[in-house]
N, C-alpha and C positions, 0 to 999 in steps of 0.2 A: 619571581616572574610568573605571570598569569598564563594559563593554558590558552592556546589559540582557539578561536571559534570558527565554525564553518557554516555556510548558508546552504540549506537544502529545501526541497519542497516535498510536501506530503499530499498525495492526490487520492481521492475516492470519488467514484462516479456511480450515480444511480441512473436509471433510464431517463428521468426527467430533471435531474439536477447533478451538478458536479461541484466538487470543492477541491481547490488547490491552495494549500496553506503554506506560505513561506515561513520557515523557522530557522533560527540561529541556535546551534547546539555546540557543545564542546567538541574538540577535534577527535576525541575517542568515542563519540556517540555511535550507537547502533540503530538499526532500523526501528527496533522497539522503542528506544528512547525518543526518537524523532516523532513517532506516531503519538506517544504520550504527550510530548511537548506541543503538538499541533492542536490538541483539543478535539480532534475528530471523534474520539471514543465517546465523549459526552454529547456531541452534536448529533451523532447517529447511534442511538441506543441499540440498534440491531447488530452492531459490530461486537463480536465476542473476542476480547483480547487473547484468550487462550486458544482460539481456533481461526486465526487470521491467515489467509493466503496472501503473501506479499511478494513484491519484486522491486527491482531497481531498473528503471528505463526498460520495462518489458521483459526482463530476465528474472525468473523466479529465484527467490533466496529465502534464507531463514531470518527470523527476528533478530538473531545474534550477529548478523552481518554488519561489519563496521562500515561507516559512511565516509565518503570523500566530498570535498567541496563541489557544489553544484549538482549533486545527485538528486533524482526525483524518486521518492519512495511511492509505490503504488499499492493500494489495498484493493484486492480483487474480490468481487462478489462471487458466490457459488453459481455454477452453471444451472440454468433453469431446465435445460434439456441436455441429455448426453448427445454430443455431436454425431457419434457413430450410429446411435439408435435413430436419430432424426434422418440421417442419410439413408439408412436401411428403409425407413418408412417411405421416404420420397421415391426410392428406387422401386419399391413394391407397387406403387400406384401406376 
């Protein structure tokens, strides 16, 4: 008997471009395996597999997180500015 497959999406957004890649992975797949299956690591060379911040539907998680049918894996970019520091600077003006 073959292992069931699940359908998930892997999303990565740049300021001027976004990619949402549907992938079909084995039922025991993790966030990391879905990202590898999506091909986004080769499409966006700035992504470092060892230092990715990721989440599922906006909730941060680890690369080892198991996936469920219909999940959307999101790869987050690093913040350009610290939000707390930006708020302090605006308040000081």
